[in-house]
C-alpha positions in Angstrom: -84.0 2.7 -59.7 -86.1 -0.3 -58.7 -88.9 0.2 -56.1 -87.3 -2.3 -53.8 -84.1 -0.2 -53.6 -86.1 2.6 -52.0 -87.9 0.3 -49.6 -86.3 -0.3 -46.2 -85.6 -4.0 -45.4 -88.2 -4.0 -42.6 -91.0 -3.6 -45.2 -89.8 -6.4 -47.6 -90.8 -9.4 -45.4 -91.2 -11.9 -48.3 -88.1 -10.8 -50.2 -86.3 -14.1 -49.8 -89.4 -16.4 -50.2 -88.4 -19.6 -52.0 -84.7 -19.2 -51.3 -82.8 -22.0 -49.5 -79.9 -20.4 -47.8 -76.9 -22.1 -46.2 -75.6 -20.0 -43.4 -72.0 -20.8 -42.2 -71.1 -19.0 -39.0 -69.1 -20.4 -36.1 -70.3 -17.8 -33.6 -73.6 -19.2 -32.3 -75.1 -15.9 -31.3 -74.4 -14.4 -34.7 -75.6 -17.6 -36.4 -78.9 -17.6 -34.5 -79.6 -13.9 -35.1 -78.8 -14.1 -38.8 -80.9 -17.2 -39.1 -83.9 -15.4 -37.6 -83.4 -12.4 -39.9 -83.2 -14.6 -43.0 -86.4 -16.5 -41.9 -88.2 -13.2 -41.3 -87.6 -12.4 -44.9 -89.0 -15.8 -46.0 -86.0 -17.9 -46.6 -85.6 -21.5 -45.6 -82.3 -21.6 -43.7 -79.8 -24.3 -43.1 -77.6 -22.8 -40.4 -74.3 -24.6 -39.4 -71.0 -23.9 -37.8 -69.1 -25.9 -40.4 -69.2 -27.0 -44.0 -69.6 -30.7 -43.0 -72.5 -29.9 -40.7 -74.2 -28.0 -43.5 -73.7 -30.8 -46.0 -75.2 -33.3 -43.6 -78.2 -31.0 -42.9 -78.8 -30.4 -46.6 -78.7 -34.2 -47.2 -81.0 -35.0 -44.3 -83.5 -32.3 -45.3 -83.2 -33.2 -49.1 -82.5 -29.5 -49.9 -80.5 -27.8 -52.7 -79.2 -24.4 -51.7 -79.8 -21.4 -53.8 -77.4 -19.3 -51.7 -74.4 -19.9 -49.4 -73.6 -17.2 -46.9 -70.4 -17.7 -45.0 -68.2 -15.9 -42.6 -64.7 -15.8 -44.1 -63.1 -16.9 -40.8 -65.1 -19.9 -39.5 -62.4 -21.1 -37.1 -59.0 -22.5 -37.0 -59.8 -25.7 -38.9 -61.9 -24.4 -41.7 -62.3 -21.2 -43.8 -65.7 -20.1 -44.7 -64.6 -19.6 -48.3 -63.3 -23.2 -48.5 -66.5 -24.6 -46.9 -68.7 -22.5 -49.2 -66.8 -23.7 -52.2 -67.2 -27.3 -51.2 -70.9 -26.9 -50.7 -71.3 -25.1 -54.0 -69.3 -27.9 -55.8 -71.5 -30.6 -54.2 -74.8 -28.9 -55.3 -76.7 -30.1 -58.3 -77.7 -26.6 -59.4 -76.0 -23.3 -59.5 -75.6 -21.7 -56.1 -74.9 -18.0 -55.5 -72.5 -17.1 -52.7 -71.8 -14.3 -50.3 -68.7 -14.2 -48.1 -68.9 -11.8 -45.1 -65.8 -10.5 -43.3 -64.4 -7.7 -41.3 -61.0 -8.4 -43.0 -60.1 -5.4 -45.1 -57.1 -6.9 -46.9 -56.8 -7.0 -50.7 -55.7 -10.7 -50.5 -59.1 -11.7 -49.0 -61.0 -9.7 -51.5 -59.0 -11.3 -54.3 -59.5 -14.8 -52.9 -63.2 -14.3 -52.7 -63.5 -12.9 -56.2 -61.3 -15.6 -57.7 -63.6 -18.2 -56.1 -66.6 -16.6 -57.7 -68.3 -15.3 -54.6 -69.5 -11.8 -53.7 -67.9 -10.0 -50.7 -69.7 -8.1 -48.1 -67.6 -6.3 -45.4 -68.6 -5.9 -41.8 -70.2 -4.2 -40.1 -73.2 -5.1 -42.2 -76.3 -2.9 -42.5 -79.5 -5.0 -42.7 -80.7 -3.1 -45.9 -77.3 -3.7 -47.6 -77.4 -7.4 -46.5 -80.8 -7.9 -48.0 -80.0 -6.0 -51.1 -77.0 -8.3 -51.7 -79.3 -11.3 -51.5 -82.1 -10.0 -53.7 -79.8 -8.6 -56.3 -80.7 -5.0 -56.1 -77.4 -3.5 -55.3 
């Protein structure tokens, strides 16, 4: 077992240092709270409510993401999985992805897996969330 697996998230402040994370979440309160959490662990965050908004911000800031975190259900007009796939396909380097959802259906799990993303189900524990990003779980 790696030492970081035994360490609670609160003690791993720099765990995401150097990561550029696109956060796709349509709920502003959740987006802002998650953005603060990711920044606390050292990540540079591009937070957006849609894929188009994220692509514009990446371009304006001249950033290439290393991670895409997306809520599976962004809204009526866009799925988080579709937006994450679009952003990953536009990137000039490999991008890891994590889709977060409270949907327990097998269909959603299969869609996420076939698109090449990891799935994390809600409710999300902070330690599990961080472990998913730093690759210790």
